[in-house]
KELUM-11471 format. One record per residue (C-alpha): residue number from 1; residue in three letters; x, y, z. Coordinates in nm, 3 decimals, always signed. Example, Ala and Ser with C-alpha at 12.3 -4.5 7.8 and 13.67 -1.06 7.14 Angstrom:
2
<n=1, res=ALA, X=+1.230, Y=-0.450, Z=+0.780>
<n=2, res=SER, X=+1.367, Y=-0.106, Z=+0.714>
END
This chain:
262
<n=1, res=UNK, X=-0.004, Y=+0.010, Z=-0.007>
<n=2, res=UNK, X=+0.114, Y=+0.355, Z=-0.069>
<n=3, res=UNK, X=+0.121, Y=+0.617, Z=+0.187>
<n=4, res=UNK, X=-0.200, Y=+0.784, Z=+0.061>
<n=5, res=UNK, X=-0.397, Y=+0.458, Z=+0.101>
<n=6, res=UNK, X=-0.253, Y=+0.396, Z=+0.445>
<n=7, res=UNK, X=-0.354, Y=+0.743, Z=+0.543>
<n=8, res=UNK, X=-0.701, Y=+0.709, Z=+0.415>
<n=9, res=UNK, X=-0.740, Y=+0.374, Z=+0.595>
<n=10, res=UNK, X=-0.606, Y=+0.531, Z=+0.914>
<n=11, res=UNK, X=-0.872, Y=+0.796, Z=+0.893>
<n=12, res=UNK, X=-1.149, Y=+0.536, Z=+0.822>
<n=13, res=UNK, X=-1.020, Y=+0.326, Z=+1.105>
<n=14, res=UNK, X=-1.058, Y=+0.617, Z=+1.344>
<n=15, res=UNK, X=-1.416, Y=+0.690, Z=+1.213>
<n=16, res=UNK, X=-1.504, Y=+0.319, Z=+1.252>
<n=17, res=UNK, X=-1.372, Y=+0.321, Z=+1.600>
<n=18, res=UNK, X=-1.586, Y=+0.643, Z=+1.680>
<n=19, res=UNK, X=-1.906, Y=+0.465, Z=+1.544>
<n=20, res=UNK, X=-1.825, Y=+0.150, Z=+1.734>
<n=21, res=UNK, X=-1.769, Y=+0.364, Z=+2.041>
<n=22, res=UNK, X=-2.122, Y=+0.510, Z=+2.009>
<n=23, res=UNK, X=-2.264, Y=+0.162, Z=+2.005>
<n=24, res=UNK, X=-2.055, Y=+0.058, Z=+2.305>
<n=25, res=UNK, X=-2.159, Y=+0.380, Z=+2.482>
<n=26, res=UNK, X=-2.517, Y=+0.294, Z=+2.451>
<n=27, res=UNK, X=-2.454, Y=-0.061, Z=+2.597>
<n=28, res=UNK, X=-2.247, Y=+0.085, Z=+2.880>
<n=29, res=UNK, X=-2.506, Y=+0.350, Z=+2.972>
<n=30, res=UNK, X=-2.815, Y=+0.113, Z=+2.976>
<n=31, res=UNK, X=-2.645, Y=-0.216, Z=+3.068>
<n=32, res=UNK, X=-2.341, Y=-0.121, Z=+3.275>
<n=33, res=UNK, X=-2.422, Y=+0.200, Z=+3.463>
<n=34, res=UNK, X=-2.721, Y=+0.058, Z=+3.657>
<n=35, res=UNK, X=-2.493, Y=-0.205, Z=+3.812>
<n=36, res=UNK, X=-2.234, Y=+0.057, Z=+3.899>
<n=37, res=UNK, X=-2.496, Y=+0.263, Z=+4.078>
<n=38, res=UNK, X=-2.615, Y=-0.038, Z=+4.273>
<n=39, res=UNK, X=-2.261, Y=-0.126, Z=+4.379>
<n=40, res=UNK, X=-2.199, Y=+0.235, Z=+4.488>
<n=41, res=UNK, X=-2.528, Y=+0.221, Z=+4.691>
<n=42, res=UNK, X=-2.403, Y=-0.097, Z=+4.861>
<n=43, res=UNK, X=-2.074, Y=+0.057, Z=+4.941>
<n=44, res=UNK, X=-2.244, Y=+0.365, Z=+5.092>
<n=45, res=UNK, X=-2.482, Y=+0.164, Z=+5.300>
<n=46, res=UNK, X=-2.192, Y=-0.058, Z=+5.428>
<n=47, res=UNK, X=-1.995, Y=+0.261, Z=+5.524>
<n=48, res=UNK, X=-2.293, Y=+0.404, Z=+5.713>
<n=49, res=UNK, X=-2.370, Y=+0.072, Z=+5.883>
<n=50, res=UNK, X=-2.024, Y=+0.004, Z=+6.010>
<n=51, res=UNK, X=-1.925, Y=+0.374, Z=+6.066>
<n=52, res=UNK, X=-1.622, Y=+0.550, Z=+5.910>
<n=53, res=UNK, X=-1.360, Y=+0.636, Z=+6.174>
<n=54, res=UNK, X=-1.179, Y=+0.839, Z=+5.913>
<n=55, res=UNK, X=-1.455, Y=+1.088, Z=+5.903>
<n=56, res=UNK, X=-1.441, Y=+1.153, Z=+6.279>
<n=57, res=UNK, X=-1.060, Y=+1.168, Z=+6.265>
<n=58, res=UNK, X=-1.062, Y=+1.440, Z=+5.996>
<n=59, res=UNK, X=-1.010, Y=+1.186, Z=+5.722>
<n=60, res=UNK, X=-1.173, Y=+1.410, Z=+5.470>
<n=61, res=UNK, X=-1.464, Y=+1.180, Z=+5.382>
<n=62, res=UNK, X=-1.708, Y=+1.469, Z=+5.406>
<n=63, res=UNK, X=-1.544, Y=+1.668, Z=+5.132>
<n=64, res=UNK, X=-1.730, Y=+1.725, Z=+4.812>
<n=65, res=UNK, X=-1.657, Y=+1.483, Z=+4.535>
<n=66, res=UNK, X=-1.439, Y=+1.636, Z=+4.276>
<n=67, res=UNK, X=-1.655, Y=+1.492, Z=+3.983>
<n=68, res=UNK, X=-2.024, Y=+1.429, Z=+4.050>
<n=69, res=UNK, X=-2.160, Y=+1.088, Z=+3.984>
<n=70, res=UNK, X=-2.404, Y=+1.220, Z=+3.722>
<n=71, res=UNK, X=-2.115, Y=+1.362, Z=+3.519>
<n=72, res=UNK, X=-1.915, Y=+1.050, Z=+3.552>
<n=73, res=UNK, X=-2.211, Y=+0.842, Z=+3.414>
<n=74, res=UNK, X=-2.271, Y=+1.077, Z=+3.116>
<n=75, res=UNK, X=-1.993, Y=+1.305, Z=+2.978>
<n=76, res=UNK, X=-1.712, Y=+1.119, Z=+3.160>
<n=77, res=UNK, X=-1.844, Y=+0.782, Z=+3.028>
<n=78, res=UNK, X=-1.888, Y=+0.917, Z=+2.672>
<n=79, res=UNK, X=-1.550, Y=+1.076, Z=+2.659>
<n=80, res=UNK, X=-1.369, Y=+0.769, Z=+2.786>
<n=81, res=UNK, X=-1.543, Y=+0.526, Z=+2.549>
<n=82, res=UNK, X=-1.522, Y=+0.743, Z=+2.243>
<n=83, res=UNK, X=-1.164, Y=+0.828, Z=+2.290>
<n=84, res=UNK, X=-1.092, Y=+0.458, Z=+2.348>
<n=85, res=UNK, X=-1.268, Y=+0.368, Z=+2.034>
<n=86, res=UNK, X=-1.097, Y=+0.626, Z=+1.816>
<n=87, res=UNK, X=-0.751, Y=+0.537, Z=+1.953>
<n=88, res=UNK, X=-0.794, Y=+0.165, Z=+1.900>
<n=89, res=UNK, X=-0.962, Y=+0.225, Z=+1.560>
<n=90, res=UNK, X=-0.647, Y=+0.388, Z=+1.441>
<n=91, res=UNK, X=-0.435, Y=+0.108, Z=+1.574>
<n=92, res=UNK, X=-0.663, Y=-0.144, Z=+1.418>
<n=93, res=UNK, X=-0.641, Y=+0.035, Z=+1.080>
<n=94, res=UNK, X=-0.256, Y=+0.011, Z=+1.081>
<n=95, res=UNK, X=-0.277, Y=-0.354, Z=+1.173>
<n=96, res=UNK, X=-0.521, Y=-0.401, Z=+0.892>
<n=97, res=UNK, X=-0.278, Y=-0.250, Z=+0.644>
<n=98, res=UNK, X=-0.019, Y=-0.498, Z=+0.751>
<n=99, res=UNK, X=-0.242, Y=-0.802, Z=+0.774>
<n=100, res=UNK, X=-0.443, Y=-0.755, Z=+0.440>
<n=101, res=UNK, X=-0.327, Y=-1.029, Z=+0.200>
<n=102, res=UNK, X=-0.078, Y=-1.175, Z=+0.460>
<n=103, res=UNK, X=-0.292, Y=-1.390, Z=+0.679>
<n=104, res=UNK, X=-0.479, Y=-1.561, Z=+0.401>
<n=105, res=UNK, X=-0.696, Y=-1.507, Z=+0.102>
<n=106, res=UNK, X=-0.942, Y=-1.284, Z=+0.286>
<n=107, res=UNK, X=-1.098, Y=-0.971, Z=+0.152>
<n=108, res=UNK, X=-1.109, Y=-0.639, Z=+0.334>
<n=109, res=UNK, X=-1.436, Y=-0.713, Z=+0.523>
<n=110, res=UNK, X=-1.326, Y=-1.054, Z=+0.648>
<n=111, res=UNK, X=-0.973, Y=-0.941, Z=+0.737>
<n=112, res=UNK, X=-1.111, Y=-0.658, Z=+0.946>
<n=113, res=UNK, X=-1.356, Y=-0.883, Z=+1.128>
<n=114, res=UNK, X=-1.083, Y=-1.152, Z=+1.191>
<n=115, res=UNK, X=-0.852, Y=-0.885, Z=+1.321>
<n=116, res=UNK, X=-1.123, Y=-0.743, Z=+1.554>
<n=117, res=UNK, X=-1.205, Y=-1.078, Z=+1.683>
<n=118, res=UNK, X=-0.838, Y=-1.168, Z=+1.760>
<n=119, res=UNK, X=-0.789, Y=-0.827, Z=+1.919>
<n=120, res=UNK, X=-1.098, Y=-0.882, Z=+2.146>
<n=121, res=UNK, X=-0.952, Y=-1.220, Z=+2.251>
<n=122, res=UNK, X=-0.594, Y=-1.106, Z=+2.302>
<n=123, res=UNK, X=-0.648, Y=-0.749, Z=+2.438>
<n=124, res=UNK, X=-0.949, Y=-0.818, Z=+2.657>
<n=125, res=UNK, X=-1.082, Y=-1.168, Z=+2.696>
<n=126, res=UNK, X=-0.761, Y=-1.344, Z=+2.793>
<n=127, res=UNK, X=-0.659, Y=-1.091, Z=+3.060>
<n=128, res=UNK, X=-1.029, Y=-1.067, Z=+3.174>
<n=129, res=UNK, X=-1.050, Y=-1.435, Z=+3.250>
<n=130, res=UNK, X=-0.734, Y=-1.415, Z=+3.480>
<n=131, res=UNK, X=-0.822, Y=-1.075, Z=+3.636>
<n=132, res=UNK, X=-1.190, Y=-0.995, Z=+3.590>
<n=133, res=UNK, X=-1.307, Y=-0.642, Z=+3.642>
<n=134, res=UNK, X=-1.476, Y=-0.555, Z=+3.986>
<n=135, res=UNK, X=-1.749, Y=-0.314, Z=+4.067>
<n=136, res=UNK, X=-1.716, Y=-0.037, Z=+4.319>
<n=137, res=UNK, X=-1.692, Y=-0.170, Z=+4.689>
<n=138, res=UNK, X=-1.485, Y=-0.455, Z=+4.574>
<n=139, res=UNK, X=-1.092, Y=-0.456, Z=+4.600>
<n=140, res=UNK, X=-0.855, Y=-0.311, Z=+4.853>
<n=141, res=UNK, X=-0.741, Y=+0.041, Z=+4.767>
<n=142, res=UNK, X=-0.389, Y=-0.041, Z=+4.878>
<n=143, res=UNK, X=-0.348, Y=-0.315, Z=+4.617>
<n=144, res=UNK, X=-0.482, Y=-0.114, Z=+4.315>
<n=145, res=UNK, X=-0.129, Y=-0.054, Z=+4.183>
<n=146, res=UNK, X=-0.042, Y=-0.426, Z=+4.205>
<n=147, res=UNK, X=-0.370, Y=-0.527, Z=+4.040>
<n=148, res=UNK, X=-0.332, Y=-0.277, Z=+3.750>
<n=149, res=UNK, X=+0.027, Y=-0.389, Z=+3.692>
<n=150, res=UNK, X=-0.060, Y=-0.756, Z=+3.680>
<n=151, res=UNK, X=-0.366, Y=-0.688, Z=+3.446>
<n=152, res=UNK, X=-0.145, Y=-0.494, Z=+3.200>
<n=153, res=UNK, X=+0.125, Y=-0.759, Z=+3.217>
<n=154, res=UNK, X=-0.126, Y=-1.030, Z=+3.130>
<n=155, res=UNK, X=-0.264, Y=-0.813, Z=+2.842>
<n=156, res=UNK, X=+0.100, Y=-0.766, Z=+2.704>
<n=157, res=UNK, X=+0.176, Y=-1.135, Z=+2.739>
<n=158, res=UNK, X=-0.154, Y=-1.225, Z=+2.562>
<n=159, res=UNK, X=-0.082, Y=-0.992, Z=+2.264>
<n=160, res=UNK, X=+0.272, Y=-1.116, Z=+2.230>
<n=161, res=UNK, X=+0.165, Y=-1.472, Z=+2.249>
<n=162, res=UNK, X=-0.105, Y=-1.418, Z=+1.985>
<n=163, res=UNK, X=+0.155, Y=-1.263, Z=+1.751>
<n=164, res=UNK, X=+0.390, Y=-1.558, Z=+1.831>
<n=165, res=UNK, X=+0.108, Y=-1.811, Z=+1.748>
<n=166, res=UNK, X=+0.020, Y=-1.634, Z=+1.430>
<n=167, res=UNK, X=+0.385, Y=-1.656, Z=+1.316>
<n=168, res=UNK, X=+0.404, Y=-2.027, Z=+1.420>
<n=169, res=UNK, X=+0.093, Y=-2.105, Z=+1.217>
<n=170, res=UNK, X=+0.254, Y=-1.930, Z=+0.912>
<n=171, res=UNK, X=+0.585, Y=-2.119, Z=+0.956>
<n=172, res=UNK, X=+0.404, Y=-2.462, Z=+0.999>
<n=173, res=UNK, X=+0.149, Y=-2.404, Z=+0.709>
<n=174, res=UNK, X=+0.379, Y=-2.528, Z=+0.424>
<n=175, res=UNK, X=+0.451, Y=-2.861, Z=+0.614>
<n=176, res=UNK, X=+0.117, Y=-2.932, Z=+0.773>
<n=177, res=UNK, X=-0.125, Y=-2.745, Z=+0.572>
<n=178, res=UNK, X=-0.341, Y=-2.456, Z=+0.670>
<n=179, res=UNK, X=-0.592, Y=-2.643, Z=+0.882>
<n=180, res=UNK, X=-0.338, Y=-2.839, Z=+1.099>
<n=181, res=UNK, X=-0.110, Y=-2.541, Z=+1.122>
<n=182, res=UNK, X=-0.398, Y=-2.335, Z=+1.256>
<n=183, res=UNK, X=-0.484, Y=-2.603, Z=+1.512>
<n=184, res=UNK, X=-0.131, Y=-2.632, Z=+1.627>
<n=185, res=UNK, X=-0.089, Y=-2.261, Z=+1.668>
<n=186, res=UNK, X=-0.410, Y=-2.229, Z=+1.866>
<n=187, res=UNK, X=-0.315, Y=-2.519, Z=+2.079>
<n=188, res=UNK, X=+0.033, Y=-2.348, Z=+2.146>
<n=189, res=UNK, X=-0.137, Y=-2.027, Z=+2.232>
<n=190, res=UNK, X=-0.381, Y=-2.198, Z=+2.478>
<n=191, res=UNK, X=-0.096, Y=-2.386, Z=+2.649>
<n=192, res=UNK, X=+0.111, Y=-2.066, Z=+2.686>
<n=193, res=UNK, X=-0.174, Y=-1.871, Z=+2.818>
<n=194, res=UNK, X=-0.250, Y=-2.158, Z=+3.063>
<n=195, res=UNK, X=+0.097, Y=-2.145, Z=+3.191>
<n=196, res=UNK, X=+0.074, Y=-1.771, Z=+3.243>
<n=197, res=UNK, X=-0.240, Y=-1.818, Z=+3.438>
<n=198, res=UNK, X=-0.070, Y=-2.078, Z=+3.653>
<n=199, res=UNK, X=+0.244, Y=-1.870, Z=+3.742>
<n=200, res=UNK, X=+0.089, Y=-1.517, Z=+3.777>
<n=201, res=UNK, X=-0.051, Y=-1.467, Z=+4.126>
<n=202, res=UNK, X=-0.420, Y=-1.496, Z=+4.195>
<n=203, res=UNK, X=-0.609, Y=-1.187, Z=+4.330>
<n=204, res=UNK, X=-0.947, Y=-1.244, Z=+4.504>
<n=205, res=UNK, X=-1.067, Y=-0.939, Z=+4.702>
<n=206, res=UNK, X=-1.441, Y=-0.995, Z=+4.660>
<n=207, res=UNK, X=-1.614, Y=-0.965, Z=+5.011>
<n=208, res=UNK, X=-1.802, Y=-1.266, Z=+5.125>
<n=209, res=UNK, X=-2.120, Y=-1.063, Z=+5.171>
<n=210, res=UNK, X=-2.108, Y=-0.899, Z=+4.820>
<n=211, res=UNK, X=-2.410, Y=-1.008, Z=+4.605>
<n=212, res=UNK, X=-2.292, Y=-1.280, Z=+4.361>
<n=213, res=UNK, X=-2.572, Y=-1.177, Z=+4.116>
<n=214, res=UNK, X=-2.449, Y=-0.814, Z=+4.106>
<n=215, res=UNK, X=-2.101, Y=-0.926, Z=+4.057>
<n=216, res=UNK, X=-2.201, Y=-1.143, Z=+3.767>
<n=217, res=UNK, X=-2.415, Y=-0.881, Z=+3.602>
<n=218, res=UNK, X=-2.136, Y=-0.625, Z=+3.629>
<n=219, res=UNK, X=-1.868, Y=-0.848, Z=+3.477>
<n=220, res=UNK, X=-2.110, Y=-0.960, Z=+3.200>
<n=221, res=UNK, X=-2.187, Y=-0.600, Z=+3.114>
<n=222, res=UNK, X=-1.819, Y=-0.521, Z=+3.091>
<n=223, res=UNK, X=-1.763, Y=-0.815, Z=+2.852>
<n=224, res=UNK, X=-2.070, Y=-0.701, Z=+2.644>
<n=225, res=UNK, X=-1.935, Y=-0.349, Z=+2.612>
<n=226, res=UNK, X=-1.602, Y=-0.472, Z=+2.477>
<n=227, res=UNK, X=-1.776, Y=-0.725, Z=+2.249>
<n=228, res=UNK, X=-1.988, Y=-0.475, Z=+2.105>
<n=229, res=UNK, X=-1.694, Y=-0.218, Z=+2.063>
<n=230, res=UNK, X=-1.469, Y=-0.461, Z=+1.891>
<n=231, res=UNK, X=-1.737, Y=-0.627, Z=+1.683>
<n=232, res=UNK, X=-1.860, Y=-0.297, Z=+1.565>
<n=233, res=UNK, X=-1.508, Y=-0.180, Z=+1.488>
<n=234, res=UNK, X=-1.447, Y=-0.489, Z=+1.266>
<n=235, res=UNK, X=-1.775, Y=-0.441, Z=+1.081>
<n=236, res=UNK, X=-1.738, Y=-0.073, Z=+1.018>
<n=237, res=UNK, X=-1.370, Y=-0.080, Z=+0.931>
<n=238, res=UNK, X=-1.432, Y=-0.369, Z=+0.696>
<n=239, res=UNK, X=-1.707, Y=-0.190, Z=+0.514>
<n=240, res=UNK, X=-1.520, Y=+0.140, Z=+0.488>
<n=241, res=UNK, X=-1.202, Y=-0.040, Z=+0.374>
<n=242, res=UNK, X=-1.402, Y=-0.239, Z=+0.110>
<n=243, res=UNK, X=-1.546, Y=+0.086, Z=-0.041>
<n=244, res=UNK, X=-1.204, Y=+0.228, Z=-0.051>
<n=245, res=UNK, X=-1.007, Y=-0.067, Z=-0.183>
<n=246, res=UNK, X=-1.269, Y=-0.233, Z=-0.402>
<n=247, res=UNK, X=-1.520, Y=+0.038, Z=-0.508>
<n=248, res=UNK, X=-1.644, Y=-0.155, Z=-0.804>
<n=249, res=UNK, X=-1.740, Y=-0.449, Z=-0.566>
<n=250, res=UNK, X=-1.979, Y=-0.225, Z=-0.372>
<n=251, res=UNK, X=-2.341, Y=-0.224, Z=-0.515>
<n=252, res=UNK, X=-2.437, Y=+0.098, Z=-0.660>
<n=253, res=UNK, X=-2.753, Y=+0.285, Z=-0.545>
<n=254, res=UNK, X=-3.071, Y=+0.186, Z=-0.722>
<n=255, res=UNK, X=-3.116, Y=+0.539, Z=-0.831>
<n=256, res=UNK, X=-2.768, Y=+0.544, Z=-0.995>
<n=257, res=UNK, X=-2.837, Y=+0.286, Z=-1.253>
<n=258, res=UNK, X=-2.795, Y=+0.404, Z=-1.604>
<n=259, res=UNK, X=-3.110, Y=+0.369, Z=-1.809>
<n=260, res=UNK, X=-3.105, Y=+0.152, Z=-2.106>
<n=261, res=UNK, X=-3.079, Y=+0.300, Z=-2.447>
<n=262, res=UNK, X=-3.395, Y=+0.297, Z=-2.650>
END
């Protein structure tokens, strides 16, 4: 690809990320935010029930919150998800430019959807299964740095292992064929991820009295948000890339048909 094509795909990738972010925002607002509000309510009720010695000792708990909850759940949520979508849309577009024609005989739509599915798996699902997200009132504030480091370490390992598995599959394909090479690469990825799961420390800070149903709904909504975001990104990027790279393959509008000569 020449630089102009890469630039055009980069712009389209960012637009696709923005569109996917809008879809994810709708899911986050209607599916995720109610669970966050419930968890915050439980945290406040627990604080009032057991008392807060820090407030009596001048711990500052009576200070006004810097950002209101209503602002967090609207403008803050929209900004975070849309910026996230645009950023990863640009990265996905660059990865698409490299992968198109190199990972098989796939067209732009299939390549974009395959990349988004692999990204969802490597960037989110694999780290999520080891270190799932927790709602408010869950987790020790003193270990947030450790938990964040371990999560990003797992994410980096997952991405690197996914790249290594892809290279392994390409290397084995001439000898084993595409099918068996793919099976071997996936198996190697699964084994490597399993070893990472086994050796990295386990973190479980969920209180015994925290509602299991709320925890399940919160984690399921987080997974749904990421699935919608990455799935939408793959679909939108694939469609925009198809229209750019193969304009003749895109059906013309019904009104644009040339009338037959009489």
